py3Dmol code that shows the C-alpha trace and the ligand (Angstrom):
import py3Dmol

protein = """\
ATOM      1  CA  MET A   1     -49.066  90.634 -12.374  1.00  0.00           C
ATOM      2  CA  ALA A   2     -48.719  87.026 -13.326  1.00  0.00           C
ATOM      3  CA  GLN A   3     -49.877  84.487 -10.769  1.00  0.00           C
ATOM      4  CA  LEU A   4     -49.433  80.850  -9.885  1.00  0.00           C
ATOM      5  CA  ARG A   5     -52.892  79.424  -9.345  1.00  0.00           C
ATOM      6  CA  PHE A   6     -53.417  75.932  -8.013  1.00  0.00           C
ATOM      7  CA  THR A   7     -56.822  74.302  -8.174  1.00  0.00           C
ATOM      8  CA  PHE A   8     -57.289  70.928  -6.538  1.00  0.00           C
ATOM      9  CA  GLY A   9     -60.026  68.394  -6.019  1.00  0.00           C
ATOM     10  CA  THR A  10     -60.897  64.719  -5.959  1.00  0.00           C
ATOM     11  CA  MET A  11     -61.155  62.510  -9.012  1.00  0.00           C
ATOM     12  CA  GLY A  12     -64.174  63.439 -11.076  1.00  0.00           C
ATOM     13  CA  SER A  13     -64.376  66.937  -9.611  1.00  0.00           C
ATOM     14  CA  GLY A  14     -63.952  68.489 -13.043  1.00  0.00           C
ATOM     15  CA  LYS A  15     -60.321  69.607 -12.887  1.00  0.00           C
ATOM     16  CA  SER A  16     -59.614  68.705 -16.495  1.00  0.00           C
ATOM     17  CA  THR A  17     -62.896  70.284 -17.583  1.00  0.00           C
ATOM     18  CA  GLN A  18     -61.846  73.549 -15.934  1.00  0.00           C
ATOM     19  CA  ALA A  19     -58.359  73.356 -17.420  1.00  0.00           C
ATOM     20  CA  LEU A  20     -59.877  72.903 -20.873  1.00  0.00           C
ATOM     21  CA  GLN A  21     -62.340  75.745 -20.294  1.00  0.00           C
ATOM     22  CA  ILE A  22     -59.573  78.211 -19.375  1.00  0.00           C
ATOM     23  CA  HIS A  23     -57.486  77.017 -22.324  1.00  0.00           C
ATOM     24  CA  HIS A  24     -60.476  77.578 -24.641  1.00  0.00           C
ATOM     25  CA  ASN A  25     -61.453  80.985 -23.206  1.00  0.00           C
ATOM     26  CA  LEU A  26     -57.946  82.422 -23.474  1.00  0.00           C
ATOM     27  CA  ARG A  27     -57.446  81.110 -26.991  1.00  0.00           C
ATOM     28  CA  ALA A  28     -60.808  82.551 -28.025  1.00  0.00           C
ATOM     29  CA  ARG A  29     -59.399  85.956 -27.041  1.00  0.00           C
ATOM     30  CA  GLY A  30     -56.374  85.401 -29.252  1.00  0.00           C
ATOM     31  CA  LEU A  31     -54.005  84.654 -26.389  1.00  0.00           C
ATOM     32  CA  THR A  32     -51.218  82.101 -26.635  1.00  0.00           C
ATOM     33  CA  THR A  33     -51.455  79.234 -24.189  1.00  0.00           C
ATOM     34  CA  ILE A  34     -49.563  76.046 -23.518  1.00  0.00           C
ATOM     35  CA  LEU A  35     -51.522  73.090 -22.177  1.00  0.00           C
ATOM     36  CA  THR A  36     -49.472  70.403 -20.438  1.00  0.00           C
ATOM     37  CA  THR A  37     -50.274  67.100 -18.820  1.00  0.00           C
ATOM     38  CA  GLN A  38     -48.451  64.155 -17.352  1.00  0.00           C
ATOM     39  CA  LEU A  39     -48.629  60.734 -18.879  1.00  0.00           C
ATOM     40  CA  ASP A  40     -52.136  59.504 -18.262  1.00  0.00           C
ATOM     41  CA  ARG A  41     -54.652  57.351 -20.071  1.00  0.00           C
ATOM     42  CA  ALA A  42     -54.746  59.633 -23.101  1.00  0.00           C
ATOM     43  CA  GLU A  43     -51.247  60.346 -24.333  1.00  0.00           C
ATOM     44  CA  GLY A  44     -50.674  63.982 -25.201  1.00  0.00           C
ATOM     45  CA  ARG A  45     -54.246  65.053 -24.548  1.00  0.00           C
ATOM     46  CA  VAL A  46     -56.206  66.551 -21.710  1.00  0.00           C
ATOM     47  CA  SER A  47     -59.594  64.885 -21.652  1.00  0.00           C
ATOM     48  CA  SER A  48     -62.610  65.728 -19.568  1.00  0.00           C
ATOM     49  CA  ARG A  49     -64.973  63.014 -18.396  1.00  0.00           C
ATOM     50  CA  LEU A  50     -67.693  65.114 -19.986  1.00  0.00           C
ATOM     51  CA  GLY A  51     -66.265  64.344 -23.408  1.00  0.00           C
ATOM     52  CA  VAL A  52     -64.188  67.426 -24.262  1.00  0.00           C
ATOM     53  CA  SER A  53     -60.503  67.112 -25.009  1.00  0.00           C
ATOM     54  CA  ALA A  54     -57.585  69.047 -26.454  1.00  0.00           C
ATOM     55  CA  GLU A  55     -54.066  68.284 -27.546  1.00  0.00           C
ATOM     56  CA  ALA A  56     -51.510  68.866 -24.839  1.00  0.00           C
ATOM     57  CA  GLU A  57     -47.766  68.787 -24.319  1.00  0.00           C
ATOM     58  CA  LEU A  58     -46.634  65.742 -22.405  1.00  0.00           C
ATOM     59  CA  ALA A  59     -44.382  66.665 -19.524  1.00  0.00           C
ATOM     60  CA  ASP A  60     -42.448  63.634 -18.375  1.00  0.00           C
ATOM     61  CA  PRO A  61     -40.507  63.686 -15.101  1.00  0.00           C
ATOM     62  CA  GLY A  62     -37.399  64.904 -16.943  1.00  0.00           C
ATOM     63  CA  THR A  63     -39.074  67.876 -18.661  1.00  0.00           C
ATOM     64  CA  ASP A  64     -37.777  71.300 -17.591  1.00  0.00           C
ATOM     65  CA  LEU A  65     -41.016  73.281 -17.712  1.00  0.00           C
ATOM     66  CA  PHE A  66     -39.263  76.624 -17.345  1.00  0.00           C
ATOM     67  CA  GLU A  67     -37.053  75.888 -20.348  1.00  0.00           C
ATOM     68  CA  MET A  68     -40.029  74.619 -22.315  1.00  0.00           C
ATOM     69  CA  VAL A  69     -41.940  77.879 -21.809  1.00  0.00           C
ATOM     70  CA  ARG A  70     -38.865  80.055 -22.356  1.00  0.00           C
ATOM     71  CA  ARG A  71     -38.111  78.386 -25.685  1.00  0.00           C
ATOM     72  CA  ARG A  72     -41.724  78.649 -26.771  1.00  0.00           C
ATOM     73  CA  MET A  73     -41.725  82.377 -25.961  1.00  0.00           C
ATOM     74  CA  ALA A  74     -38.596  82.827 -28.034  1.00  0.00           C
ATOM     75  CA  ARG A  75     -40.266  81.087 -30.960  1.00  0.00           C
ATOM     76  CA  LEU A  76     -43.762  82.578 -30.751  1.00  0.00           C
ATOM     77  CA  GLY A  77     -42.922  86.025 -29.435  1.00  0.00           C
ATOM     78  CA  SER A  78     -45.101  85.609 -26.365  1.00  0.00           C
ATOM     79  CA  VAL A  79     -46.893  83.081 -24.191  1.00  0.00           C
ATOM     80  CA  ASP A  80     -49.775  84.376 -22.090  1.00  0.00           C
ATOM     81  CA  ALA A  81     -50.612  81.391 -19.932  1.00  0.00           C
ATOM     82  CA  VAL A  82     -49.534  77.872 -19.113  1.00  0.00           C
ATOM     83  CA  ILE A  83     -52.262  75.450 -18.087  1.00  0.00           C
ATOM     84  CA  CYS A  84     -51.119  72.255 -16.379  1.00  0.00           C
ATOM     85  CA  ASP A  85     -53.233  69.206 -15.684  1.00  0.00           C
ATOM     86  CA  GLU A  86     -52.336  66.234 -13.431  1.00  0.00           C
ATOM     87  CA  VAL A  87     -49.942  68.424 -11.449  1.00  0.00           C
ATOM     88  CA  GLN A  88     -49.990  65.912  -8.580  1.00  0.00           C
ATOM     89  CA  PHE A  89     -47.598  63.841 -10.712  1.00  0.00           C
ATOM     90  CA  TYR A  90     -45.176  66.733 -11.325  1.00  0.00           C
ATOM     91  CA  SER A  91     -42.002  66.577  -9.286  1.00  0.00           C
ATOM     92  CA  PRO A  92     -41.502  69.238  -6.598  1.00  0.00           C
ATOM     93  CA  ASN A  93     -38.706  70.520  -8.836  1.00  0.00           C
ATOM     94  CA  GLN A  94     -41.111  70.957 -11.756  1.00  0.00           C
ATOM     95  CA  CYS A  95     -43.496  72.872  -9.468  1.00  0.00           C
ATOM     96  CA  GLU A  96     -40.624  75.237  -8.706  1.00  0.00           C
ATOM     97  CA  GLN A  97     -40.019  75.606 -12.453  1.00  0.00           C
ATOM     98  CA  LEU A  98     -43.654  76.694 -12.787  1.00  0.00           C
ATOM     99  CA  ALA A  99     -43.140  79.295 -10.058  1.00  0.00           C
ATOM    100  CA  ARG A 100     -40.181  80.629 -12.060  1.00  0.00           C
ATOM    101  CA  VAL A 101     -42.353  80.783 -15.179  1.00  0.00           C
ATOM    102  CA  VAL A 102     -44.586  83.177 -13.216  1.00  0.00           C
ATOM    103  CA  ASP A 103     -41.826  85.193 -11.539  1.00  0.00           C
ATOM    104  CA  ASP A 104     -39.138  85.354 -14.229  1.00  0.00           C
ATOM    105  CA  LEU A 105     -41.200  85.133 -17.417  1.00  0.00           C
ATOM    106  CA  ALA A 106     -44.343  86.927 -16.139  1.00  0.00           C
ATOM    107  CA  VAL A 107     -46.585  84.184 -17.524  1.00  0.00           C
ATOM    108  CA  ASP A 108     -49.748  83.095 -15.703  1.00  0.00           C
ATOM    109  CA  VAL A 109     -49.829  79.461 -14.616  1.00  0.00           C
ATOM    110  CA  TYR A 110     -53.063  77.586 -13.953  1.00  0.00           C
ATOM    111  CA  ALA A 111     -52.279  74.261 -12.316  1.00  0.00           C
ATOM    112  CA  PHE A 112     -54.788  71.513 -11.593  1.00  0.00           C
ATOM    113  CA  GLY A 113     -54.299  68.385  -9.540  1.00  0.00           C
ATOM    114  CA  LEU A 114     -55.538  65.830  -7.066  1.00  0.00           C
ATOM    115  CA  LEU A 115     -55.111  66.653  -3.393  1.00  0.00           C
ATOM    116  CA  THR A 116     -54.468  63.235  -1.862  1.00  0.00           C
ATOM    117  CA  SER A 117     -53.481  59.850  -3.226  1.00  0.00           C
ATOM    118  CA  PHE A 118     -55.195  56.491  -2.688  1.00  0.00           C
ATOM    119  CA  GLN A 119     -52.922  56.266   0.377  1.00  0.00           C
ATOM    120  CA  GLY A 120     -54.710  59.268   1.845  1.00  0.00           C
ATOM    121  CA  GLU A 121     -51.660  61.525   1.739  1.00  0.00           C
ATOM    122  CA  LEU A 122     -50.711  64.614  -0.242  1.00  0.00           C
ATOM    123  CA  PHE A 123     -48.996  63.897  -3.548  1.00  0.00           C
ATOM    124  CA  PRO A 124     -45.457  65.363  -3.550  1.00  0.00           C
ATOM    125  CA  GLY A 125     -46.337  67.670  -6.461  1.00  0.00           C
ATOM    126  CA  THR A 126     -49.527  68.771  -4.731  1.00  0.00           C
ATOM    127  CA  ALA A 127     -47.710  69.508  -1.485  1.00  0.00           C
ATOM    128  CA  ARG A 128     -45.194  71.697  -3.329  1.00  0.00           C
ATOM    129  CA  MET A 129     -47.934  73.515  -5.242  1.00  0.00           C
ATOM    130  CA  LEU A 130     -49.792  74.245  -2.006  1.00  0.00           C
ATOM    131  CA  GLU A 131     -46.566  75.687  -0.619  1.00  0.00           C
ATOM    132  CA  LEU A 132     -45.776  77.807  -3.671  1.00  0.00           C
ATOM    133  CA  ALA A 133     -49.073  78.958  -5.167  1.00  0.00           C
ATOM    134  CA  ASP A 134     -50.348  82.524  -5.013  1.00  0.00           C
ATOM    135  CA  GLN A 135     -53.913  81.215  -5.082  1.00  0.00           C
ATOM    136  CA  ARG A 136     -55.205  77.852  -3.867  1.00  0.00           C
ATOM    137  CA  THR A 137     -58.727  76.839  -4.732  1.00  0.00           C
ATOM    138  CA  GLU A 138     -60.567  73.650  -3.898  1.00  0.00           C
ATOM    139  CA  ILE A 139     -63.093  72.553  -6.487  1.00  0.00           C
ATOM    140  CA  GLN A 140     -66.343  71.876  -4.707  1.00  0.00           C
ATOM    141  CA  VAL A 141     -68.273  69.267  -6.580  1.00  0.00           C
ATOM    142  CA  GLU A 142     -71.022  67.245  -4.991  1.00  0.00           C
ATOM    143  CA  ALA A 143     -69.524  63.787  -5.286  1.00  0.00           C
ATOM    144  CA  ARG A 144     -71.046  61.144  -3.044  1.00  0.00           C
ATOM    145  CA  CYS A 145     -69.784  58.019  -1.360  1.00  0.00           C
ATOM    146  CA  TRP A 146     -71.993  54.943  -1.813  1.00  0.00           C
ATOM    147  CA  CYS A 147     -73.363  55.680   1.701  1.00  0.00           C
ATOM    148  CA  GLY A 148     -74.589  59.106   0.616  1.00  0.00           C
ATOM    149  CA  SER A 149     -72.012  61.173   2.518  1.00  0.00           C
ATOM    150  CA  ARG A 150     -69.801  63.674   0.736  1.00  0.00           C
ATOM    151  CA  ALA A 151     -66.983  61.834  -1.056  1.00  0.00           C
ATOM    152  CA  THR A 152     -63.615  63.338  -0.235  1.00  0.00           C
ATOM    153  CA  HIS A 153     -61.119  60.496  -0.598  1.00  0.00           C
ATOM    154  CA  ASN A 154     -59.677  58.698  -3.605  1.00  0.00           C
ATOM    155  CA  ALA A 155     -59.539  54.939  -3.142  1.00  0.00           C
ATOM    156  CA  ARG A 156     -57.675  52.416  -5.272  1.00  0.00           C
ATOM    157  CA  PHE A 157     -58.985  48.887  -5.645  1.00  0.00           C
ATOM    158  CA  VAL A 158     -57.213  45.800  -6.940  1.00  0.00           C
ATOM    159  CA  ASP A 159     -59.726  43.166  -7.992  1.00  0.00           C
ATOM    160  CA  GLY A 160     -62.349  45.021  -5.991  1.00  0.00           C
ATOM    161  CA  GLU A 161     -60.354  45.177  -2.731  1.00  0.00           C
ATOM    162  CA  GLN A 162     -59.199  48.570  -1.453  1.00  0.00           C
ATOM    163  CA  VAL A 163     -55.406  48.831  -1.241  1.00  0.00           C
ATOM    164  CA  VAL A 164     -53.140  51.363   0.469  1.00  0.00           C
ATOM    165  CA  SER A 165     -49.756  50.170  -0.748  1.00  0.00           C
ATOM    166  CA  GLY A 166     -48.307  50.235  -4.239  1.00  0.00           C
ATOM    167  CA  GLN A 167     -46.936  52.790  -6.667  1.00  0.00           C
ATOM    168  CA  LEU A 168     -48.462  56.272  -6.565  1.00  0.00           C
ATOM    169  CA  LYS A 169     -48.971  56.332 -10.278  1.00  0.00           C
ATOM    170  CA  VAL A 170     -50.888  53.364 -11.605  1.00  0.00           C
ATOM    171  CA  VAL A 171     -53.348  53.828 -14.390  1.00  0.00           C
ATOM    172  CA  GLY A 172     -55.864  51.057 -14.969  1.00  0.00           C
ATOM    173  CA  ASP A 173     -55.117  48.402 -17.593  1.00  0.00           C
ATOM    174  CA  THR A 174     -51.337  48.818 -17.432  1.00  0.00           C
ATOM    175  CA  SER A 175     -50.624  45.982 -15.038  1.00  0.00           C
ATOM    176  CA  GLY A 176     -49.138  42.711 -16.165  1.00  0.00           C
ATOM    177  CA  PRO A 177     -50.931  39.388 -15.948  1.00  0.00           C
ATOM    178  CA  ALA A 178     -49.600  38.819 -12.411  1.00  0.00           C
ATOM    179  CA  SER A 179     -51.477  41.698 -10.842  1.00  0.00           C
ATOM    180  CA  GLY A 180     -55.175  42.305 -10.686  1.00  0.00           C
ATOM    181  CA  GLU A 181     -57.443  44.875 -12.228  1.00  0.00           C
ATOM    182  CA  VAL A 182     -56.882  48.388 -10.854  1.00  0.00           C
ATOM    183  CA  THR A 183     -59.889  50.632 -10.410  1.00  0.00           C
ATOM    184  CA  TYR A 184     -60.578  53.840  -8.506  1.00  0.00           C
ATOM    185  CA  ASP A 185     -63.558  55.155  -6.607  1.00  0.00           C
ATOM    186  CA  LEU A 186     -64.474  58.057  -4.353  1.00  0.00           C
ATOM    187  CA  LEU A 187     -65.383  57.439  -0.736  1.00  0.00           C
ATOM    188  CA  CYS A 188     -66.221  59.484   2.331  1.00  0.00           C
ATOM    189  CA  ARG A 189     -63.389  59.641   4.870  1.00  0.00           C
ATOM    190  CA  SER A 190     -65.048  57.141   7.193  1.00  0.00           C
ATOM    191  CA  HIS A 191     -65.423  54.442   4.520  1.00  0.00           C
ATOM    192  CA  TRP A 192     -62.013  55.217   3.053  1.00  0.00           C
ATOM    193  CA  MET A 193     -60.513  54.629   6.509  1.00  0.00           C
ATOM    194  CA  ASP A 194     -62.513  51.407   7.025  1.00  0.00           C
ATOM    195  CA  GLY A 195     -61.078  50.070   3.777  1.00  0.00           C
ATOM    196  CA  ALA A 196     -57.569  51.284   4.620  1.00  0.00           C
ATOM    197  CA  ARG A 197     -57.701  49.506   7.996  1.00  0.00           C
ATOM    198  CA  ARG A 198     -58.901  46.297   6.324  1.00  0.00           C
ATOM    199  CA  ALA A 199     -56.099  46.572   3.761  1.00  0.00           C
ATOM    200  CA  ARG A 200     -53.480  47.067   6.470  1.00  0.00           C
ATOM    201  CA  GLY A 201     -55.027  44.203   8.457  1.00  0.00           C
ATOM    202  CA  SER A 202     -54.703  41.788   5.559  1.00  0.00           C
ATOM    203  CA  GLN A 203     -51.082  42.847   5.150  1.00  0.00           C
ATOM    204  CA  LEU A 204     -50.528  41.924   8.807  1.00  0.00           C
ATOM    205  CA  GLU A 205     -52.275  38.595   8.265  1.00  0.00           C
ATOM    206  CA  LEU A 206     -49.836  37.903   5.450  1.00  0.00           C
ATOM    207  CA  LEU A 207     -46.965  38.522   7.851  1.00  0.00           C
ATOM    208  CA  ASP A 208     -48.575  36.214  10.428  1.00  0.00           C
ATOM    209  CA  ALA A 209     -48.934  33.543   7.755  1.00  0.00           C
ATOM    210  CA  ASP A 210     -45.189  33.797   7.092  1.00  0.00           C
ATOM    211  CA  ASP A 211     -44.477  33.270  10.790  1.00  0.00           C
ATOM    212  CA  ALA A 212     -46.798  30.265  10.811  1.00  0.00           C
ATOM    213  CA  ARG A 213     -44.629  28.577   8.222  1.00  0.00           C
ATOM    214  CA  SER A 214     -41.773  28.185  10.720  1.00  0.00           C
ATOM    215  CA  PRO A 215     -41.619  24.700  12.336  1.00  0.00           C
ATOM    216  CA  ASN A 216     -43.043  23.782  15.766  1.00  0.00           C
ATOM    217  CA  THR A 217     -45.790  26.368  15.577  1.00  0.00           C
ATOM    218  CA  ASP A 218     -48.429  23.642  15.790  1.00  0.00           C
ATOM    219  CA  GLU A 219     -46.937  21.981  18.852  1.00  0.00           C
ATOM    220  CA  ASP A 220     -48.966  22.188  22.005  1.00  0.00           C
ATOM    221  CA  HIS A 221     -47.218  24.353  24.558  1.00  0.00           C
ATOM    222  CA  SER A 222     -50.078  24.363  27.029  1.00  0.00           C
ATOM    223  CA  GLY A 223     -48.966  21.295  29.034  1.00  0.00           C
ATOM    224  CA  PRO A 224     -46.274  21.013  31.745  1.00  0.00           C
ATOM    225  CA  VAL A 225     -42.930  22.319  30.615  1.00  0.00           C
ATOM    226  CA  GLU A 226     -39.904  20.083  30.963  1.00  0.00           C
ATOM    227  CA  VAL A 227     -36.895  21.893  32.309  1.00  0.00           C
ATOM    228  CA  ASP A 228     -33.347  20.783  31.740  1.00  0.00           C
ATOM    229  CA  PRO A 229     -31.758  21.270  35.232  1.00  0.00           C
ATOM    230  CA  ALA A 230     -28.315  21.781  33.652  1.00  0.00           C
ATOM    231  CA  ALA A 231     -29.645  24.763  31.777  1.00  0.00           C
ATOM    232  CA  VAL A 232     -30.883  26.505  34.900  1.00  0.00           C
ATOM    233  CA  PRO A 233     -28.312  28.614  36.759  1.00  0.00           C
ATOM    234  CA  THR A 234     -27.855  27.486  40.356  1.00  0.00           C
ATOM    235  CA  PRO A 235     -28.774  30.189  42.824  1.00  0.00           C
ATOM    236  CA  LEU A 236     -25.817  31.505  44.754  1.00  0.00           C
ATOM    237  CA  LYS A 237     -25.822  30.609  48.403  1.00  0.00           C
ATOM    238  CA  ALA A 238     -24.140  32.753  51.011  1.00  0.00           C
ATOM    239  CA  ASN A 239     -22.448  29.719  52.698  1.00  0.00           C
ATOM    240  CA  ASP A 240     -20.790  28.635  49.416  1.00  0.00           C
ATOM    241  CA  ARG A 241     -18.142  31.269  50.012  1.00  0.00           C
TER     242      ARG A 241
END
"""
ligand_1 = """\
1
ZN
Zn -69.309 56.553 3.018
"""
view = py3Dmol.view(width=600, height=400)
view.addModel(protein, "pdb")
view.setStyle({"model": 0}, {"cartoon": {"style": "trace"}})
view.addModel(ligand_1, "xyz")
view.setStyle({"model": 1}, {"stick": {}})
view.zoomTo()
view.show()
């Protein structure tokens, strides 16, 4: 029976390497596979940090993955497996299309993706894959935070400062001249949360700075307060009636 398998991990945990390995192993047995990825650094390729890569179909947000596989089956006679990288960027709808590839076309799907974003939350595609998959596997790779603890969280930095707001999908070097250099690193939860708190704090400081721009903020309110008697309501007295 065909299955929907979802394998997730942090950046650098070897997801693409595993995707490429499965792709290679099945092809070596003469099976027909489709390798897909979402727009990433390398257009139309799945690349492993270890230096291996293979051509892949680019699935943009508008791609109907079910239709893509169905048409390919019609052309090639059969498709044995679909291997998808960067599934965190697939829309929930596209994840459902992959489930239909398994159920209606009886084709195995191997999906790989990041668990959480730089904001520390599940990607929409990842959440849907966790809900739908027949098998969910976390890649256990010994990645370390700079402090030596196990690194479990993806952090985004702009000009070296951790950020928690911004678009989910930003690849380094794509920003215009106005924004800073975007980089990513792996942290332990504790240091990820330290950085996230600092980032939120500096956002609050920005808001405070906006307030400070309003007039009169620098006036000294610590002295005696003058009261305009006309502005104070006169207490009602019983004998006024
Ligand atoms: Zn740490």
